[in-house]
Structure formats: structure tokens, C-alpha cells
N, C-alpha and C positions, 0 to 999 in steps of 0.2 A: 802521557801524551804531551807533546810540546804545546805551549800556549799558541804558537803560530798556527797550529792545526785547528785549534778551537776558533780562531778569529778569521780563518781563511776566506769565508764568504760574508763577513760582517762589515757593515759600514761603521768604522770606528777609528779612533786615533790613539796612538801609543803616547801617553803623557810622560811616563818615566819608566826606567828599567828596560829589560830586554824581552822580546817575544820568544826568545829561544829557551826560556825557562821551562823546566819540567813540571808538569801539573799532576798531582796525585789523585785529585778528586775535584768535581764540579759541584758547588754548594750554593744555595740561596737562603739557607736557614743558618744564621750565625752560630747557633748552638751546635751545629754539626761540623763546624770547621775543624780540621786537623792539620798537622804539619804538611805543607806543600799544596794545600787546597787553593783553588781559584774561587773567590767569593763574589757573587753577583748581588749588588745592592738593588733591591726591588722597593719601589715606593708603593706601599699598599694602602688600603682604606684605613687601617688602624695603626700601622707601623711603617717606619722608613728605614730600610736596611743601611742607609748611610750613617745612621746613628751608631752603628755597631762596628764601624771600620777600625777603631782603636782596639776593640776586643779581638777581632779576627786577626789583626796584625800580631797581637800579643800571643795568639795561639799558633802562629807560624804560617799564616796564609802566604802563599808565594805570589799571588796576583789578586787584584781587586778590580772589578768592573764598576765604574761609577757613571751616573747620568750627567750630561752636560750641565754645568752650573752648580754641581754639588760637591766640588772639591772642598774638603774640610779646611778651615782656616789654619789649623795647626799642622796641616800637611800630612803626608803619609811617609813612613820610613823609606829611605832610599833603597833598602833591600827588597822592597815589595814593588812589583811591576803594576803599573796603573793603566787601565784601558778605559777610554771615555767614549760613550756613544750617546746619541740623541734620546734613545729609549732603551733602558736596560732590560725591559721585558722582551724586546726583539732580540737583544744581545743574548739573553738566556736561551731563547728559542733556537737561535742559530748555533750557539755553543753546545747546547744539548744534542742537537742533531749531529754535530761533528763528534761529540763525545761517544755517541752510540753508533757511529759510522753510518749516518744517514739511512736509517732503516726503511723510511718511506720510499726510498729509491730502489729497494730490493723486493718489495711486495706491493701490489695495488692496494691503495687505501681509498675507501668510500666514506665521504663525510656527509652527514645529514643534519640540516638545520631547518627550523620552523617552530612555530608556537606549540603545535600539538602534533602527535604522531611519531615523534623521533624515536622514542623507546621501542614501541611495538614494531615499527618498520625495521629497526636494526635487527631485532630478533627474527623477523620474517626473512630478511636477506641472509642472515647467518644460517637459518634453517634450510633455505633453498640451496645455498652454496655447499653446506656440509652434506646434504642429501645427495648432491651431484658428485661428491668425491673430493671437493676442496676441503681445506682445513682453515676455517675462518675465525680470526680473533675478533674480540668485541670490546669497545670502551664506551660506557654510557652511564646513565643516571643510576641504575641499579647496581652495576658491577662491571669489572673488567674480567674478561674470560681469556686466559692465556694458557693454551694447551688444556690440561686437566684442572687448572687452578681457577677458582672463582673468587675474586677479590672485591669485597664490598666497596662502593664508591662514596666519596665525600662530596664530589661535585659532578655535574653532568659531564663537563670536560675538565680534566685535571690540569695542573700547571704544565707548561711545555716540557719541563724535564721529565715529569712522570709520563706524559704522552710518548716521548721518545724512548724512554726506558721500557715502557710496555710494548711498544712496537718492536724493539729489539728483542724483548723476551718472547714475543710471538715467533719471530724468525728462529730464535734458538730452540724453541719448542717444536719446530717443524711446520709451522703454519705458513700458508702461502697466500693469504689475503686478509684484509682487516676492514671492519666497518665500525664507524664511531659516530656518536652524537656530537655535534659541534654547536654549542650554545652561542647566542649573540654576545654574551659576556666574554666567552673565550675568544671570539673574533675581535672584540673591542680591546681586549687585553693581550692580544697577540700570542695566545697559548698555542695556536696552530701555525704560527708564522714559519715559513720555510718548508712546509709539507706540500709536495706536489701531488695533490689529490687526483686520483685517476677519474673519479666521478664525484661531483657535488650534487646534493639533492635539496630541493626546497619543497616542504610539505604544505605549509599554509602560514598565514600570519594574522594576528589580531592583537589589539592593545593589551600588553602584559609586560611585566618587568620594567615598568616605567616609574622612576622614583629617584631619590637623592643618591643612592648607592648603586643604581643600575643604569637606566637610560634616561636622558633628559627629556626626550620626546618620542612620539611614535615614529617620526621621521628618522631620528637617530637609530632607533631600534631596527627599522627597515634597512638603513644604510649598513649597519653592522652585519645583519644577516647576509646582505649582498656581497660582503667582502669574500665569502667563500667562492663566489663565481669569478673571482679574479686570480684564483690559485688552483683551479681544477681544469682538466682537459675537456670533460663533458659535463654539462649541467642538465640534470633531469628535474623538471619543474612542473608544478601544478598549474595547468592551463585554466582551471576554474577559479583560482584565487584572484580577486580584483586587484591585488597589489603586486602580482608577479612582475609586471613591467617595471615597477618602481624598485623592487628588490634586485632585478637584473641590471639596473642602470650601471654602466661602466664595466660590464662583464667582458671577459676575454676568452671565454670558453665556447665550444659548440653547444647549442641548446636543443634539447629534446623535451617534448611535453607529454603529459598524461592528463586524463580528466574523465568526468562523467557528463557534464553539461555541454562542454565546448566540443562541437563536432569537428573542429579543426585539429584537435589534439592528436598526436602521433599514435598514442595508445589509449583506448577508451573502454569503459565498462558499460555494457548494455544489458537489458532484460534482467534487472536486479530483482531477486525474489527473497523474501524473508521467511525463514524456517523456524517454527516454534512448536515443539511437541515433546511430551514426556519429559519436561524439564530441560530440553535441549534448545539452545538458541544458535542460529547460524544464518548464513546468507549465501546465495548462489548468484552468479552472473556470467555473462559471456564476454570475451574479449573481442574488440574490433579495432581496425586500424592496422598496425604493423604485425599483430598477432591475432590468431583466430582459434580459440578453444575455450571450453567451459571451465569455470573455477568454483570451488566450494570452500567456504571457511566455516570453522566451528566456533567463531566468535561473531557477535551480532553487529549490525549497523552499517550505515553508509560510510562512516569514517573508517570502518574496517576495510571496506571496498577500496577507499583511497589508499590506505596503507598497503594493501596487497598490490594495487596497481603500481605504486611506487617501487615496491620490491621486485615485481616482475620486470618493470622497465629497466631497473638496474641490472638484474641477473641475466637479462637478454644479452648483455654485453659479454657475458661469460659463456655464451653458446650452450646454454642448458636446455635440455629437452622439455617439451610440455609435460611429459609424464612425471619428470622429476619435480617440476614446479608444482603440479597439481598435488602430488603426494606430500611434498614438504609443507604446503600451505594448510593441509588438513590437520597438521599437528603443531604448527607454529603458534607459540603463545609467549607473551611477556608476563612475568610475575607481577600481579597486581594491576594489570591493565585489562579491564573487562574480563577478568579471570573467573571462569565458572568453577564452582566447587559443588560436587554432587552431594546433595542432602536428601532429595526426595524425587520420585517420579511425578509428583503432583505439582511441584512448583520449582522455580529456578532461583539459585542464589549466586550472585556475582560479587567479586571483590574488585574495587577500582580505586585508583589513586586520586580521583577528582577531589581537589581540596580548595577550589575557589568556585565562585558562582558561574563563571564562564564554562569551566569544565563540567560542572554538575548539570548545567542547562543543556549542554551538548549531549551528555550521557542520557539524561532522562527523556529528552526529546526523541533520541534514537530508539530508546526502549518502547516508547509509545507507539512506534510504527508496528510493533508486534501484537498490538491489541490485547494486552494482558488483562486478566481479571482485576488485578490491582498492581500498582507500582508501590513498593514499600521501600523507603529510603532511610537508612540509618547513617548518621554522621555526627561529628563534633567539629570543633575548630581549634587550631593551635593557639596556645597562649603567647604572650609577648609579641603579638602581631596586630596589624591594623584592625580595630573592632568593626570597621565598615564591612570587612569580608564576612563577618558573622551575620550582620543584618542581611546582607545580600544572599548568602547561602540559605538562611532561614526562609527568606521570601521566595527564593527560587524553588526550594523543595516544597513549600506550601502551595505554590501554584502548579507545579508539574508532577508531584507525587500524589498518590491517593492517601497515603498514610506515612507520617514521618516519625522516626524514633530519634530523639535528640539525646546525644550521649557525649562522652569525653573523647578527646583526641590526644594531643600532646599538650597538656596544660602548662608545661614548663614552670615558670615561677608564679603564674596566676592561679586564682581560686577557680576550680572547674565550674562551680555553680555560677560564678559571675559570667563566665564564657557562655554557659548554657542560657543564662538570662538574656544575654545579647542576641543569641540565635533566636530565642523565643520572641524578642522584639520584632525581628524581621518576619517571623512566622505569623504573628498576629496581624500583619498587614493583609493576610490572605484568609480564605475560608478553610484552609487545609487542616485536617485532623492530625493530632500528634500526641505523643507521650514523652515524658522526660525520664530517662533511666541513666543516671550519671556513670554507673559502673559499666564499662564497655562489654565485659564478658556477660553480664546479666542482660544487657541490651541485646546482644547477639542471641542469647538463649531465648529471650522473649520473641525475637523475630522468627526464629526457627519454630518455636512451639505454637506460634499463631499464624504460620503460613497457611494460606488457603489455595485450593486447586486453581491453577492458572496464574498465580502470583509471580512477579519478578521482584526478588528482594535484592537490594543493592547495599553492600557495606562500603561506604565511600570514605575517602580521606587518608586511609593508612596505606592501601595498596601493597607495595613490596616491603614496607617497613615491618620489622619484627621486634619492635620495642615501643614502649610508652615513656616519654620523658616527663618526669615530675621533679620539680625543684633541683634541676641540674643533674639528676640521676636517670639513666636509661634502664628501665626494667624490661625483662623479656616479655614480649606480647606479640605473638604471631596469630593472626586471625584464623589461619588454616588449622593451627594446633588447637585453638579454642573450639572451633567447629567440631574437630575430630573428638575432642574430650566431651563435648556436650552430647554428641551422637552416641558415644560409648556409654555415658551416664544414662541416657534415655533407654538404650538397649538393656542396660543392667537394672533398669527400674529405679534409678536413683532420683 
């Protein structure tokens, strides 16, 4: 591809060389540069791509994208074309879109942002669209789904090059729509720049991801979420969230609303009923507003109703029948998001990714609506992270669960017992009953063997993860596999 094609929609300046040069590859990792590559210098949290300009030129790079003010003092060989832009992340996004022939212009792309609910809602939308005969690709926290391929994710929203590559892969695999999680960090770092989203979605927002390497303040966090609504045609937003107006500030899209409490919402859920019997947890409700039919979910809670409302509001744009929506939502699940695992007819066991106090509080409060005999909460906390999270999670479980099993999560380079002691500090601020079982497998075994009729047991923190990280090594550990093995051992009398 000619360099001129890569920069055709970009706000940039040709510093030296010719835009007519032929480009063999587009690269933002200096280690992957080969003869004829265009290298984009990205300024990251830990490294600055401009430091490697000499290396990539020596490897035969044909062009280098630099950020304004970063031209090296030693200059760049005359044989290398230099393109300057105000923000090389935006440059990478636009160059990537061109490199893969603007895939987002060939299929409708749905982008979902919000503090909670993104992952589950993407799977609900995919389930409804697939059930109706569409072929929907997915990019999110757990994985990217491209045709029959399931690719584990490293980030909720990957770098712009990967996003464009995956969208192109979806088209090549015969997919005709895509849904993706769009994190505030991705919006801040322009990973989705240049994508003309068909629909943008806002689920909810609460203080999170605020810190030195994320967002400076809650206001910046809201602003970054809101950037999605300046690059989509239709915005589907939660009318019940008190910050929706702030998030929508400066929007350029047509806005539609959904909700439970706000009677002015375009789509509403009414007559919500909780179902809890024989180890089964679910919820039923009726739609009001622009649609009118009953919906049943096989996952619990008010937040599941919000997720379903979001998915229905989006899929209504694809002219999908109520029968297809009802059928799809009965089976729609996201791995590790209030995921039921059948263990007994006497009690219910759920796996959930809740790994901070806010998420745990939301989950346990929701489960209390089902009036269980007991809520049993099993969790640990990650190592090399803010100890405050441990105190808060311990206190939250102590207050909201009837019994807590404190165990290990991903200790990373920390002593698991030190992490458990921190959790216990928070637990001791409450009257909550608890036990400490450091080995997570044995903790899960204890939870199953001591389950009582009417209990809801929650394995929190790991969710979709299938590993445990200890001293830099990831060891296989899937809670579903552990449960299956424990049940097999029980059956065999081991």
C-alpha cells in the first residue's frame, strides 16, 4: 500500500521524503519492523517509541510517524519518509483503518461503554443477533470472537491496529455486524478513533479507574466515556443513571433511552419478578414504552434487567422479532458474569468476576433480593495491588454475606497469607462469620460440601479467568474444571 493511502484521512505533515513510497507493513512495536515497514512511534506509560527510531531505520523502515516536537536531534536518514502529527495514537488509528480498508464502514459496529454491564451486554446482543440469523463478531474483556475463532483478550479494548485487524477479520469470515466493549481508557487513548459506530451505548457510571495511570478525576472519566457519543449515529443510554446528562455533554448523535425508574424512558422494564427455585435463579419482567412483551432471563438481578433492556434497545434497530429476542435472552450468558454452575438442586452456585468492593456490593445486594437461606461468599484479592481494596472487600462481604470463605486469588509476587490478613482486617470491622482457606481448590470444596438448602454460594473474583498467577507464572486454574473434578470425586467417594 502507498503511504499516501495510509495518511489520506489524517491530519498530519510530511516532514521529509515522499508519500508515494510503498509500505510493506504497518507496525507500532519496534521489534516487529521489517524492510519497508511504516513505524508509528507511540508514547506509552512505560516506553516511548521515539527512542527506537534509530533501530527501526537500521532494520529498513520505509516511513516513520512521529509526534510533534519529538524529532530526534540526530535526525532521521534521508531515505526514510517522516510523517508528523499532533498525536501518533490518532495517526495509528487512522492508518490502521486505511491499512485494513476501513472495515467499520462495511459492517455496522455497536460500541458499549460504562462502568458495569459492558461484557454481559455484548454477549446478550450477540446472542440476539446470531439467533435472528445475523453473524455477529465480538471484541471485549474476555475474548474476541471472529467467525469460529475465540481469541483471549489482554485488554477490554485493544490497540487501534488490533481493533481494525479484528473487524477486517470478521468481514473476511463472513460476519455482517460487530459489537465491542469500548473502555474509557480506549477512548482517552484514541483506540477507536475513526470508527463510525452505528450505535453507541452507555450502561452506567460510578467512580472507578481513577488514579495515576488511568483517569485524573471522575469528571475526566465521564468526559472520556462521553467521547463515544461524538462518533456514533445513535446513542442508546440509561435514563436512570444520574450522570447520563454529563456523559452526553457535547454529543452529536440521536439519543434513545431505556430504564426502570424513569417513566420517560423510551423503553422500560415493569413488573419485575425474581425467580428462585431448585437451584435456579432468574428474573422476569414486561417491556413498556416502544415495545410490549414479556421477557425471562436465566440470570439473576436488577442489573441483569438493565443489561437485557440495553440489548433489546440496540437489537430493535435490526428489526428482530420479539420471539427471537425472547428465545435468545433465555440462553444468553457471559462467562464468569453471574454464571450459574449446576452443583445441587438444594442450593445455587455462581461464578462472578466481582473483584472490587463496588462490584461485590452490587452482586451481594442483588442476591439478597432472592431471600436465600444464606449467602456464602468465597473470594480473595490480587497481589501487587492497592491493599485498600482488600480491606474494603473484606468489610463488604462481612456486612452483606452470611458466611465468608477467605481464600487466594492471583497473589502475583506477594505472600498469599499477607493478602488474606489484609482481607481479614476489613472483615473484623463487621460481625460477619468467616473461615480462612488459602488453597482456592480446597476453599471451593469446602463451600460445596457445606452448602445448605436454599443457599446461594458465590465464587467471586476470578470470573472468566482460567489461571492463577503466582510469582510471575500463570498456572492453569479454571473454577468450572475444579467444580467438575470435586463433584466427580464426591461421586466416586474420594
